[in-house]
NUSEZA-289771 format. One record per residue (C-alpha): residue number from 1; x, y, z. Coordinates in pm, 1 decimal. Each point is the difference from the previous one (the first is absolute). Layout:
# residues N
{n NUM&px X&py Y&pz Z}
...
# end
This chain:
# residues 457
{n 1&px -8916.3&py 5758.4&pz -9894.8}
{n 2&px 231.2&py 284.9&pz -118.6}
{n 3&px 194.5&py -169.3&pz -277.5}
{n 4&px 383.4&py 115.7&pz -8.7}
{n 5&px 63.8&py 238.8&pz -290.2}
{n 6&px 209.2&py -154.0&pz -289.1}
{n 7&px 358.1&py 150.0&pz -112.1}
{n 8&px -62.2&py 284.9&pz -192.0}
{n 9&px 276.2&py 122.8&pz -189.7}
{n 10&px 120.6&py 365.7&pz -86.9}
{n 11&px -18.5&py -67.3&pz -334.3}
{n 12&px -177.4&py -117.6&pz -310.0}
{n 13&px 152.5&py -253.5&pz -256.6}
{n 14&px 51.4&py 135.7&pz -402.6}
{n 15&px 203.0&py -237.9&pz -137.0}
{n 16&px 18.1&py -440.0&pz 100.9}
{n 17&px 230.0&py -210.1&pz -87.8}
{n 18&px -168.7&py -403.3&pz -20.0}
{n 19&px 173.7&py -254.4&pz 236.6}
{n 20&px -16.1&py -354.2&pz -115.8}
{n 21&px -133.1&py -303.1&pz 214.3}
{n 22&px 188.3&py -357.0&pz 18.1}
{n 23&px -83.7&py -365.5&pz 100.3}
{n 24&px 181.4&py -106.4&pz 271.4}
{n 25&px 158.5&py -244.8&pz -224.7}
{n 26&px 107.4&py 248.3&pz -242.3}
{n 27&px 160.1&py 150.9&pz 343.3}
{n 28&px 204.0&py -265.2&pz 109.3}
{n 29&px 160.8&py -35.4&pz -332.0}
{n 30&px 100.5&py 347.1&pz -12.5}
{n 31&px 155.0&py -20.5&pz 331.8}
{n 32&px 194.6&py -312.7&pz -79.7}
{n 33&px 187.0&py 182.3&pz -345.0}
{n 34&px 66.5&py 341.0&pz 246.0}
{n 35&px 153.4&py -245.7&pz 243.4}
{n 36&px -211.3&py 100.8&pz 273.6}
{n 37&px 93.0&py 397.2&pz -39.4}
{n 38&px -313.9&py 236.5&pz -33.7}
{n 39&px 242.5&py 223.2&pz -140.0}
{n 40&px 22.0&py -216.9&pz -309.5}
{n 41&px -328.0&py -24.9&pz -63.5}
{n 42&px -136.0&py 247.4&pz -264.6}
{n 43&px -305.1&py 228.8&pz 105.3}
{n 44&px -198.7&py -146.6&pz -195.2}
{n 45&px -16.5&py -341.1&pz 161.7}
{n 46&px -88.2&py 235.0&pz 329.1}
{n 47&px -359.3&py 106.8&pz 118.1}
{n 48&px 67.0&py 180.0&pz 261.5}
{n 49&px 371.6&py 167.2&pz 69.3}
{n 50&px 92.8&py 51.0&pz 321.0}
{n 51&px 369.8&py -12.3&pz -71.0}
{n 52&px 80.9&py 358.1&pz -3.3}
{n 53&px -144.7&py 357.2&pz 108.2}
{n 54&px 324.7&py 114.2&pz -236.8}
{n 55&px -46.2&py 129.9&pz -345.2}
{n 56&px -382.0&py -178.9&pz 15.7}
{n 57&px -230.2&py 331.1&pz 46.2}
{n 58&px -260.0&py 85.3&pz -180.9}
{n 59&px 52.0&py 381.6&pz -133.9}
{n 60&px -200.2&py 261.0&pz 71.0}
{n 61&px -194.3&py 235.0&pz -284.4}
{n 62&px 230.2&py 320.8&pz 69.9}
{n 63&px 298.8&py -236.9&pz -4.6}
{n 64&px -73.6&py -126.0&pz -352.6}
{n 65&px -22.9&py 346.6&pz -106.0}
{n 66&px 351.2&py 81.4&pz 87.5}
{n 67&px 145.0&py -304.5&pz -184.6}
{n 68&px -158.9&py 234.3&pz -304.5}
{n 69&px 200.4&py 281.6&pz 129.9}
{n 70&px 343.3&py -139.4&pz 74.1}
{n 71&px 287.7&py 130.5&pz -165.0}
{n 72&px 220.9&py -223.7&pz -101.2}
{n 73&px 303.4&py 261.7&pz -38.3}
{n 74&px 331.3&py -212.5&pz 7.8}
{n 75&px 124.3&py 288.7&pz 278.1}
{n 76&px -213.7&py 303.1&pz 142.0}
{n 77&px -337.0&py -183.0&pz -17.1}
{n 78&px -234.3&py 199.4&pz 133.1}
{n 79&px -185.7&py -359.3&pz 177.0}
{n 80&px 317.6&py -42.3&pz 175.8}
{n 81&px -14.1&py 399.1&pz 182.3}
{n 82&px -368.1&py -138.6&pz 73.6}
{n 83&px 114.6&py -277.9&pz 204.9}
{n 84&px 253.1&py 188.2&pz 173.8}
{n 85&px -197.0&py 316.0&pz 102.5}
{n 86&px -296.3&py -313.0&pz 139.6}
{n 87&px 300.2&py -182.7&pz 150.1}
{n 88&px 150.9&py 292.9&pz 171.8}
{n 89&px -305.0&py 163.1&pz 151.9}
{n 90&px -48.2&py -397.3&pz 159.8}
{n 91&px 302.5&py -67.8&pz 104.5}
{n 92&px 201.2&py 351.5&pz 30.2}
{n 93&px 331.9&py -161.1&pz -123.8}
{n 94&px 209.0&py 216.9&pz -242.0}
{n 95&px 132.3&py -284.7&pz -260.5}
{n 96&px -294.2&py -238.7&pz -184.8}
{n 97&px 169.5&py -276.6&pz -187.4}
{n 98&px -277.2&py -230.9&pz -211.9}
{n 99&px 45.8&py -322.2&pz -62.4}
{n 100&px -209.4&py -297.5&pz -225.2}
{n 101&px -106.0&py -140.9&pz 353.7}
{n 102&px 74.7&py -26.0&pz 363.8}
{n 103&px 297.1&py -237.8&pz -7.6}
{n 104&px 161.2&py 194.4&pz -268.1}
{n 105&px -33.6&py 273.9&pz 248.0}
{n 106&px 216.4&py -265.5&pz 252.0}
{n 107&px 273.2&py -135.9&pz -258.3}
{n 108&px 87.8&py 382.1&pz -48.3}
{n 109&px 34.5&py 114.2&pz 396.0}
{n 110&px 189.3&py -341.5&pz 141.5}
{n 111&px 178.9&py -4.6&pz -344.7}
{n 112&px 130.2&py 324.4&pz 195.0}
{n 113&px -36.9&py -61.9&pz 365.5}
{n 114&px 38.2&py -363.6&pz 5.4}
{n 115&px 335.8&py -251.9&pz -29.8}
{n 116&px 156.6&py -239.8&pz 218.7}
{n 117&px 25.4&py 44.6&pz 355.6}
{n 118&px -286.2&py 268.5&pz 18.0}
{n 119&px -288.2&py -118.6&pz 147.3}
{n 120&px -369.1&py 151.2&pz -61.8}
{n 121&px -276.3&py -47.5&pz 299.8}
{n 122&px -366.5&py 55.5&pz -54.4}
{n 123&px -298.0&py -102.6&pz 202.5}
{n 124&px -52.2&py -278.9&pz -289.1}
{n 125&px 159.3&py 49.7&pz -316.7}
{n 126&px -272.3&py -186.1&pz -303.3}
{n 127&px 181.3&py -209.7&pz -312.9}
{n 128&px 100.1&py 259.9&pz -229.7}
{n 129&px 163.4&py 165.4&pz 280.3}
{n 130&px 181.2&py -231.1&pz 195.2}
{n 131&px 106.5&py -126.1&pz -376.8}
{n 132&px 139.8&py 317.4&pz -78.0}
{n 133&px 177.5&py 68.9&pz 317.1}
{n 134&px 200.0&py -376.9&pz -29.1}
{n 135&px 46.6&py 14.7&pz -362.1}
{n 136&px 249.3&py 283.7&pz 65.8}
{n 137&px 189.0&py -160.3&pz 241.0}
{n 138&px -196.0&py 153.4&pz 308.4}
{n 139&px -182.5&py -227.9&pz 290.0}
{n 140&px -372.5&py 111.6&pz 74.4}
{n 141&px -128.6&py -9.2&pz 350.9}
{n 142&px -334.6&py 29.5&pz 136.7}
{n 143&px -94.8&py 137.0&pz 313.7}
{n 144&px -398.5&py -73.6&pz 1.9}
{n 145&px -154.7&py 80.1&pz 354.4}
{n 146&px -94.1&py -342.9&pz 208.8}
{n 147&px -361.3&py 29.8&pz -18.6}
{n 148&px 3.5&py 38.9&pz -373.9}
{n 149&px 143.3&py -380.5&pz -73.2}
{n 150&px -280.9&py -134.9&pz 157.1}
{n 151&px -327.4&py -12.4&pz -193.4}
{n 152&px -247.0&py -56.7&pz 204.4}
{n 153&px 112.2&py 274.9&pz 244.8}
{n 154&px -233.7&py 358.2&pz -30.0}
{n 155&px 166.3&py 336.4&pz 8.1}
{n 156&px -23.9&py 277.4&pz -208.7}
{n 157&px 358.7&py 62.3&pz -110.0}
{n 158&px 115.0&py -329.5&pz -64.8}
{n 159&px 240.7&py 112.1&pz -294.7}
{n 160&px 222.4&py 190.4&pz 227.9}
{n 161&px 370.9&py 37.1&pz 57.2}
{n 162&px 128.2&py -213.1&pz 361.7}
{n 163&px 220.3&py 336.4&pz 69.3}
{n 164&px 169.5&py -130.8&pz 326.1}
{n 165&px 134.9&py -315.9&pz -166.7}
{n 166&px 79.9&py 254.1&pz -330.2}
{n 167&px 144.9&py 224.2&pz 269.5}
{n 168&px 197.7&py -314.5&pz 118.0}
{n 169&px 164.5&py -95.3&pz -286.7}
{n 170&px 69.9&py 363.0&pz -203.7}
{n 171&px 203.4&py 40.5&pz 311.0}
{n 172&px 238.3&py -237.9&pz -94.1}
{n 173&px -48.2&py 25.2&pz -376.8}
{n 174&px -96.1&py 340.8&pz -77.4}
{n 175&px 332.1&py 47.1&pz -227.6}
{n 176&px -75.0&py -293.6&pz -204.7}
{n 177&px -365.5&py 212.8&pz -100.1}
{n 178&px -7.1&py 172.8&pz -296.6}
{n 179&px -370.9&py 45.5&pz 126.0}
{n 180&px -309.9&py -158.7&pz 161.0}
{n 181&px -367.6&py -74.6&pz -205.7}
{n 182&px -336.1&py 56.6&pz 123.1}
{n 183&px -281.0&py -250.6&pz -178.8}
{n 184&px -337.9&py 196.2&pz -13.4}
{n 185&px -234.1&py -188.4&pz 13.7}
{n 186&px 185.9&py -312.3&pz 57.0}
{n 187&px -45.9&py -249.6&pz -255.6}
{n 188&px 209.2&py -296.1&pz 119.5}
{n 189&px -180.6&py 83.1&pz 356.1}
{n 190&px -359.7&py -95.5&pz -142.0}
{n 191&px -44.4&py 327.1&pz -82.9}
{n 192&px 27.0&py 166.1&pz 337.8}
{n 193&px 26.5&py 389.5&pz 17.8}
{n 194&px 276.3&py 185.1&pz 227.7}
{n 195&px -93.2&py 312.8&pz 198.5}
{n 196&px 82.8&py 346.3&pz -12.8}
{n 197&px 150.2&py -15.8&pz 347.2}
{n 198&px 265.8&py -316.9&pz -163.6}
{n 199&px 34.8&py 205.3&pz -312.9}
{n 200&px 116.9&py 276.9&pz 271.8}
{n 201&px 184.5&py -222.5&pz 203.7}
{n 202&px 190.9&py -177.3&pz -282.8}
{n 203&px 122.5&py 299.3&pz -161.3}
{n 204&px 107.8&py 172.5&pz 324.1}
{n 205&px 248.4&py -285.0&pz 96.6}
{n 206&px 134.1&py -23.8&pz -342.2}
{n 207&px 62.3&py 334.6&pz 21.5}
{n 208&px 161.4&py -2.5&pz 281.7}
{n 209&px 279.2&py -240.6&pz -155.9}
{n 210&px -15.3&py 189.3&pz -313.0}
{n 211&px -164.9&py -232.5&pz -213.0}
{n 212&px -170.7&py 46.4&pz -289.7}
{n 213&px -409.7&py -128.6&pz 39.3}
{n 214&px -202.6&py -102.6&pz -317.1}
{n 215&px -334.6&py -90.9&pz -22.0}
{n 216&px -166.7&py -268.7&pz -232.6}
{n 217&px -270.5&py 189.6&pz -78.0}
{n 218&px -183.1&py -282.4&pz -235.0}
{n 219&px -372.1&py 22.9&pz 250.1}
{n 220&px 91.1&py 414.3&pz 148.8}
{n 221&px -370.4&py 88.5&pz -27.3}
{n 222&px -120.8&py -319.1&pz 146.8}
{n 223&px 266.4&py 31.5&pz 321.0}
{n 224&px -147.8&py 361.3&pz 24.3}
{n 225&px -364.7&py -98.4&pz -16.6}
{n 226&px 67.8&py -273.8&pz 271.0}
{n 227&px 157.5&py 274.9&pz 215.3}
{n 228&px -255.2&py 265.9&pz -14.8}
{n 229&px -242.3&py -332.6&pz 85.4}
{n 230&px 239.3&py -148.1&pz 362.2}
{n 231&px 155.4&py 330.5&pz 117.3}
{n 232&px -240.1&py 231.8&pz 137.3}
{n 233&px 251.8&py 281.0&pz -65.6}
{n 234&px -57.9&py 7.7&pz -372.7}
{n 235&px -348.2&py -60.9&pz 10.3}
{n 236&px -89.4&py 314.6&pz -140.1}
{n 237&px 306.8&py 18.7&pz -274.4}
{n 238&px -61.1&py -36.3&pz -365.8}
{n 239&px 126.3&py -340.2&pz -128.8}
{n 240&px 255.9&py 215.4&pz -212.1}
{n 241&px 142.1&py 236.8&pz 285.1}
{n 242&px 74.1&py -306.1&pz 211.5}
{n 243&px 202.1&py -153.5&pz -317.4}
{n 244&px 239.3&py 294.6&pz 6.0}
{n 245&px 51.2&py -0.5&pz 306.7}
{n 246&px 93.4&py -416.8&pz -8.4}
{n 247&px 265.9&py 127.4&pz -274.4}
{n 248&px 71.6&py 296.4&pz 190.2}
{n 249&px 202.0&py -203.4&pz 202.8}
{n 250&px 219.1&py -200.4&pz -233.1}
{n 251&px 284.9&py 113.1&pz -212.6}
{n 252&px -150.7&py -159.1&pz -315.2}
{n 253&px -215.9&py -280.2&pz -140.3}
{n 254&px -64.7&py -265.3&pz -274.4}
{n 255&px -347.4&py -48.7&pz -72.2}
{n 256&px -143.7&py -238.4&pz -266.3}
{n 257&px -253.4&py 183.5&pz -124.3}
{n 258&px -165.0&py -324.6&pz -162.4}
{n 259&px -157.7&py -35.6&pz 356.5}
{n 260&px -129.4&py 332.7&pz 137.6}
{n 261&px 80.1&py 168.5&pz -308.0}
{n 262&px -315.5&py -147.4&pz -142.7}
{n 263&px 191.0&py -73.3&pz -295.5}
{n 264&px 164.3&py -287.1&pz -246.7}
{n 265&px 323.2&py 75.9&pz -39.5}
{n 266&px 221.2&py 252.3&pz 153.6}
{n 267&px 190.3&py 109.6&pz 376.1}
{n 268&px 229.1&py 249.7&pz 102.4}
{n 269&px 351.0&py 51.5&pz 211.1}
{n 270&px -70.2&py 306.4&pz 232.9}
{n 271&px 300.1&py 171.7&pz 190.8}
{n 272&px 84.8&py 323.0&pz 207.7}
{n 273&px 403.9&py -73.6&pz -50.8}
{n 274&px 106.7&py 191.8&pz -320.5}
{n 275&px 310.3&py -217.4&pz -4.0}
{n 276&px -188.8&py -327.0&pz 28.3}
{n 277&px -222.9&py 116.3&pz -255.2}
{n 278&px 241.7&py 40.9&pz -223.5}
{n 279&px 185.9&py -300.7&pz 21.6}
{n 280&px -352.3&py -179.7&pz -23.0}
{n 281&px -94.2&py 246.6&pz -343.1}
{n 282&px 281.8&py -128.1&pz -121.2}
{n 283&px -70.6&py -389.9&pz 80.6}
{n 284&px -330.1&py 44.4&pz -161.8}
{n 285&px 128.1&py 136.0&pz -380.3}
{n 286&px 255.5&py -287.8&pz 17.8}
{n 287&px -280.0&py -217.6&pz 93.6}
{n 288&px -414.2&py 143.5&pz -86.0}
{n 289&px 21.5&py 300.3&pz -228.4}
{n 290&px 30.2&py 343.1&pz -14.9}
{n 291&px -59.1&py 218.6&pz 362.6}
{n 292&px -289.0&py 175.6&pz -84.4}
{n 293&px -186.3&py -352.0&pz -116.9}
{n 294&px 191.3&py -278.9&pz 168.1}
{n 295&px -122.9&py -310.6&pz -233.8}
{n 296&px -342.7&py 126.9&pz -25.9}
{n 297&px -231.7&py 151.2&pz -274.1}
{n 298&px -106.5&py 375.8&pz 96.1}
{n 299&px -400.5&py -168.0&pz -13.3}
{n 300&px 157.0&py -213.5&pz 281.4}
{n 301&px 109.2&py 298.7&pz 186.4}
{n 302&px -367.6&py 168.6&pz -36.3}
{n 303&px -142.3&py -302.2&pz 164.7}
{n 304&px 216.1&py 22.9&pz 282.9}
{n 305&px -39.7&py 311.5&pz 83.4}
{n 306&px -402.3&py 11.1&pz -1.4}
{n 307&px 48.0&py -347.5&pz 188.1}
{n 308&px 169.2&py 155.4&pz 257.9}
{n 309&px -305.2&py 272.8&pz 41.2}
{n 310&px -261.9&py -285.0&pz 7.5}
{n 311&px 143.1&py -219.7&pz 256.5}
{n 312&px 42.9&py 240.4&pz 296.7}
{n 313&px -464.1&py 45.4&pz -58.1}
{n 314&px -105.7&py -155.3&pz 287.1}
{n 315&px -367.5&py -147.5&pz -153.1}
{n 316&px 293.6&py -181.0&pz -205.4}
{n 317&px 225.2&py -111.0&pz 335.5}
{n 318&px -319.6&py -65.2&pz 176.7}
{n 319&px -99.3&py -251.1&pz -295.2}
{n 320&px 265.7&py -164.2&pz -32.7}
{n 321&px 76.1&py -95.3&pz 395.2}
{n 322&px -407.5&py -68.7&pz 34.5}
{n 323&px 59.6&py -268.7&pz -253.7}
{n 324&px 276.6&py -194.8&pz 165.1}
{n 325&px -188.1&py 4.0&pz 322.3}
{n 326&px -281.8&py -99.8&pz -135.5}
{n 327&px 196.9&py -373.9&pz -133.7}
{n 328&px 150.8&py -44.8&pz 320.1}
{n 329&px -274.7&py 77.9&pz 234.0}
{n 330&px -226.2&py -264.3&pz -227.6}
{n 331&px 307.5&py -227.6&pz 39.2}
{n 332&px 82.8&py 19.9&pz 318.3}
{n 333&px -371.6&py -75.3&pz 113.9}
{n 334&px 61.4&py -295.4&pz -177.9}
{n 335&px 327.1&py -79.0&pz 218.1}
{n 336&px 246.7&py 45.6&pz -283.2}
{n 337&px 384.4&py 84.8&pz 142.8}
{n 338&px 53.9&py 334.6&pz -72.5}
{n 339&px 221.3&py 308.8&pz 24.3}
{n 340&px -123.7&py 206.2&pz 252.6}
{n 341&px -140.5&py 247.0&pz -81.0}
{n 342&px -73.1&py 100.1&pz -320.5}
{n 343&px 279.3&py 172.5&pz -240.3}
{n 344&px -119.8&py 248.5&pz -218.9}
{n 345&px 62.3&py -160.1&pz -347.7}
{n 346&px 2.5&py -397.8&pz 48.4}
{n 347&px -136.8&py -266.3&pz 206.2}
{n 348&px 329.6&py -233.7&pz 117.1}
{n 349&px -130.4&py -362.1&pz 117.6}
{n 350&px 241.2&py -154.5&pz 304.8}
{n 351&px 123.8&py -324.8&pz -242.0}
{n 352&px 169.8&py -96.6&pz 337.4}
{n 353&px -338.0&py -29.9&pz 142.1}
{n 354&px -184.7&py -96.0&pz -273.2}
{n 355&px 200.6&py -271.3&pz -102.3}
{n 356&px 148.1&py -92.4&pz 341.0}
{n 357&px 79.7&py -413.6&pz -113.0}
{n 358&px 301.2&py 177.4&pz -286.2}
{n 359&px 307.6&py 126.8&pz 165.5}
{n 360&px 132.4&py 296.8&pz -149.3}
{n 361&px 269.2&py -191.1&pz -209.8}
{n 362&px -284.1&py -97.8&pz -204.0}
{n 363&px -148.5&py 323.9&pz -41.3}
{n 364&px -372.4&py 26.6&pz 124.5}
{n 365&px -60.1&py 322.5&pz -155.9}
{n 366&px 62.1&py -121.9&pz -347.4}
{n 367&px -218.3&py -335.2&pz 138.8}
{n 368&px -299.4&py 278.6&pz 4.5}
{n 369&px 85.9&py 224.9&pz -235.0}
{n 370&px -16.7&py -307.3&pz -243.4}
{n 371&px -299.4&py -177.2&pz 165.3}
{n 372&px -182.4&py 367.2&pz -97.2}
{n 373&px 25.0&py 46.9&pz -360.3}
{n 374&px 10.2&py -414.9&pz -55.0}
{n 375&px -404.3&py 48.2&pz 170.4}
{n 376&px -133.3&py 296.9&pz -128.8}
{n 377&px 247.5&py 149.1&pz -207.5}
{n 378&px 143.8&py 255.3&pz 279.6}
{n 379&px 382.2&py 104.5&pz -53.5}
{n 380&px 102.7&py 131.8&pz 284.0}
{n 381&px 369.3&py 3.6&pz 171.1}
{n 382&px 251.3&py -158.2&pz 229.9}
{n 383&px 164.5&py 235.7&pz 265.9}
{n 384&px 200.0&py -270.4&pz 217.8}
{n 385&px 263.9&py -283.7&pz -55.0}
{n 386&px -23.8&py 64.2&pz -353.8}
{n 387&px 69.9&py 369.1&pz -53.2}
{n 388&px 217.5&py 48.8&pz 282.6}
{n 389&px 139.3&py -393.5&pz 153.0}
{n 390&px 308.5&py 74.4&pz -199.2}
{n 391&px 329.4&py 178.9&pz 143.1}
{n 392&px 263.5&py 139.0&pz -219.3}
{n 393&px 227.2&py -319.7&pz 60.6}
{n 394&px -278.4&py -184.4&pz -51.6}
{n 395&px -101.8&py -198.6&pz 295.7}
{n 396&px -387.8&py -35.5&pz 60.1}
{n 397&px -181.5&py 207.4&pz 337.3}
{n 398&px -296.2&py 51.2&pz 8.6}
{n 399&px -167.6&py 339.1&pz 39.7}
{n 400&px -165.5&py 130.5&pz 307.1}
{n 401&px -325.8&py -48.4&pz -180.0}
{n 402&px -184.1&py -223.0&pz -277.0}
{n 403&px -220.1&py 201.4&pz -126.4}
{n 404&px -237.9&py -38.9&pz -364.3}
{n 405&px -59.0&py 369.7&pz -156.3}
{n 406&px -371.8&py 89.6&pz -159.9}
{n 407&px 138.2&py 316.6&pz -138.7}
{n 408&px -278.6&py 236.0&pz -97.3}
{n 409&px 28.9&py 203.4&pz -368.3}
{n 410&px -92.3&py 361.5&pz 74.1}
{n 411&px -354.6&py 54.3&pz -161.7}
{n 412&px -20.2&py -321.4&pz -189.5}
{n 413&px -248.0&py -255.1&pz 143.9}
{n 414&px -343.2&py 14.3&pz 135.1}
{n 415&px -170.7&py -116.5&pz 329.5}
{n 416&px -154.3&py -271.5&pz -175.8}
{n 417&px 391.6&py -131.7&pz -97.7}
{n 418&px 91.0&py 10.4&pz 370.4}
{n 419&px -240.4&py -181.2&pz 82.9}
{n 420&px 89.3&py -262.3&pz -192.4}
{n 421&px 342.5&py 15.2&pz 136.8}
{n 422&px -152.0&py -54.8&pz 314.6}
{n 423&px -198.9&py -301.7&pz -70.6}
{n 424&px 335.1&py -149.1&pz -157.0}
{n 425&px 207.4&py 85.2&pz 256.9}
{n 426&px -268.7&py -141.1&pz 245.4}
{n 427&px -54.7&py -311.6&pz -204.3}
{n 428&px 407.9&py -99.0&pz -12.9}
{n 429&px 13.5&py 70.2&pz 371.3}
{n 430&px -250.0&py -287.7&pz 63.8}
{n 431&px 229.8&py -246.4&pz -185.1}
{n 432&px 344.7&py 144.2&pz 110.3}
{n 433&px 153.3&py -316.4&pz 93.7}
{n 434&px -20.1&py -138.7&pz -347.1}
{n 435&px 245.9&py 248.7&pz -124.4}
{n 436&px 343.0&py -88.7&pz -49.3}
{n 437&px 343.4&py 150.9&pz 8.5}
{n 438&px 288.8&py 40.0&pz -293.7}
{n 439&px 350.4&py -25.4&pz -37.4}
{n 440&px 156.1&py 228.6&pz -222.0}
{n 441&px 104.1&py -135.7&pz -365.5}
{n 442&px 224.8&py 260.5&pz -66.2}
{n 443&px 89.1&py 407.4&pz 120.0}
{n 444&px 159.7&py 264.9&pz -113.0}
{n 445&px 269.8&py 158.6&pz 233.9}
{n 446&px -225.9&py 331.6&pz 65.5}
{n 447&px -340.4&py 89.9&pz 39.1}
{n 448&px -112.4&py -404.2&pz -15.7}
{n 449&px -336.9&py 13.3&pz 38.6}
{n 450&px -65.7&py 162.6&pz -364.2}
{n 451&px 172.6&py -320.1&pz -215.8}
{n 452&px 42.1&py -277.9&pz 208.9}
{n 453&px -155.5&py -290.8&pz -76.3}
{n 454&px -183.6&py -270.2&pz 257.7}
{n 455&px -144.1&py -320.9&pz -3.5}
{n 456&px -263.1&py -146.2&pz 282.7}
{n 457&px 258.1&py -202.0&pz 220.6}
# end
């Protein structure tokens, strides 16, 4: 019999960090003290941390070498110009504004473009994007295609914008739209990619309406690799050239470099419009720092510049996607309801089917997430009614999907760690009917999932 070959990580491990084992009794106490909010648990109390892929990457030897070369000049740092050169090469955009992370880029952009009476469409806004838009007084609207709202459906590009619905809506509302966004890959929609065909169509529609078009480019390299794999005409193109074409259809982008920048902190806003760039740079200087450091140390700018080179390497991207596919296949074999097909940066459990005995208003995704932590010390995140079920006026409206995201930190965990996660999810599924829903004890007005306190019903 031929044995399946193990997954080979395309890197060697030079530095290790210990992880701590806790007992189920200890984790029960920890959960209670944290108000059943996994964001409120200390990292040393977590065995396998799949809360987010943001800022959790392991940096390479070349990135650490860049750390030592960082120019910490307040103005005119050579590290900024190195980063600027790399971003311009990748995106083609004229004006590069560094920020300490992606949500800072969003805050700057929507401080200038947002405001009461305005609406900003997207395939699916993620939590901080939606919050920054709504904080400005504007409305955040989602136009995800119908197939993208069905976790069980198989489609190569479930992150695609619904062009027909967006076009029909813009016919009546274009005058109130300061920009249109497109998130690649679509994090809220299960990490699903967007096709080049769809990116091009959104661009053409926006330009016909004279509406600026921006990419939320946090996972641009993963999206580009999916295009290479799933759109036949791109099969022989390099990932970098595919990414360059994606960016060419937009007028700018926001970017959290904590994802496909392969760093622990940093981001940027990239623009083509000179007047908009000037306005955004003024906000940057007031809130983040001078225009050549944007709230970052020079060493961070160096690490991002190197990370943006490494992330388009196909050996890395092949490994990245094969890990999520491996976990997805093993769980699917055991009947675990998941978002299909697997995305690039995470596995998404369909909590609506996993816990079909818990209604949306009792947060089935949070029940699954807390169950995984209590059982085996694995931290994940709910992407469902706790994160997105509250409208700006405080009403409860369940989102289309109730998901639990198992986000994979880049270059951090090995196959044995993933096997542990697989076994844990299977064990919890077998006793899923013992899980209970939650009620909220306290919550903030924005981004409640970060700090809300809950209790079992």
